N, C-alpha and C positions, 0 to 999 in steps of 0.2 A: 464282501462276497468271496466264497472260497471258488478256486478253479476246480472244474470238474476233474476227478481222478481218471486217469487211462484205465480203461477194462483191459485185464489181461485174461486170455483165452488159456482155459486149465484143460488139458487132456487126460483120458484115462491111459492106462498101462496098454489096454488093447488098440486104444485109437492111435497111440504113439508107435506101436509096433506095426501097424497097418502102413503109417505114413512113412515110415523108415524102411518099410520092408524087411522086416526082421521078426522072428518069433516073440510073443510076449514074455517068455523065459529070459531071453536075452535083455529085455528092457528090465526085467525084475532084478536080473545078475547085475546090472549096471548100477542099479537103485542100491541095491545091496552091498557092493563093493564101493559105493560113493564114488563111481566112475562115470564120465561123460555127461551125464544129466543133471541138472538141478532139479530139485523137486520140493512140492509143497506139499507139507502134511498137516490135514487137520484131524485129529485124533487119529483114526485108524485108516483114513482115507488118504491115498497118494495121488498126486496128481502132478503132472508135467507142464511147464509153461510152453507156450508156442514158441518164445523167445528163446528158451534153453534147445528146443530142437533146431532152430534156425542157427543158434552158436554152433551146434554139434555140426551139422552141415557145413557150415562156413569152415569151422576148423579142420574139417577132414576134406575138402574140396582141394584136389591138386591141379594147378593150373597147366595148360598145354606146355609143352618143352620149349616152344618159341617165345612164352609170355615170361619166362623166368628171369 
C-alpha cells in the first residue's frame, strides 16, 4: 500500500500578497524575474506554495543583535 502524499497548499498571487503585506504587482514582479518565490504553473495558472512563502520569510528574517 502506498503512503498518503502530503497535501501542498497552493495560494494565488493575491493571497500571497495579502499574507506578505505587499501588492500583488510585487508578487508578479518577483515571479517574472524568477526571484524569491518558487511557483507552480499549471497551464496559465500560477500558484505559490505555502512552503515557498515560509522559506522566503525564514531566509529574510534578521535575528536580534544579541542572538548573532
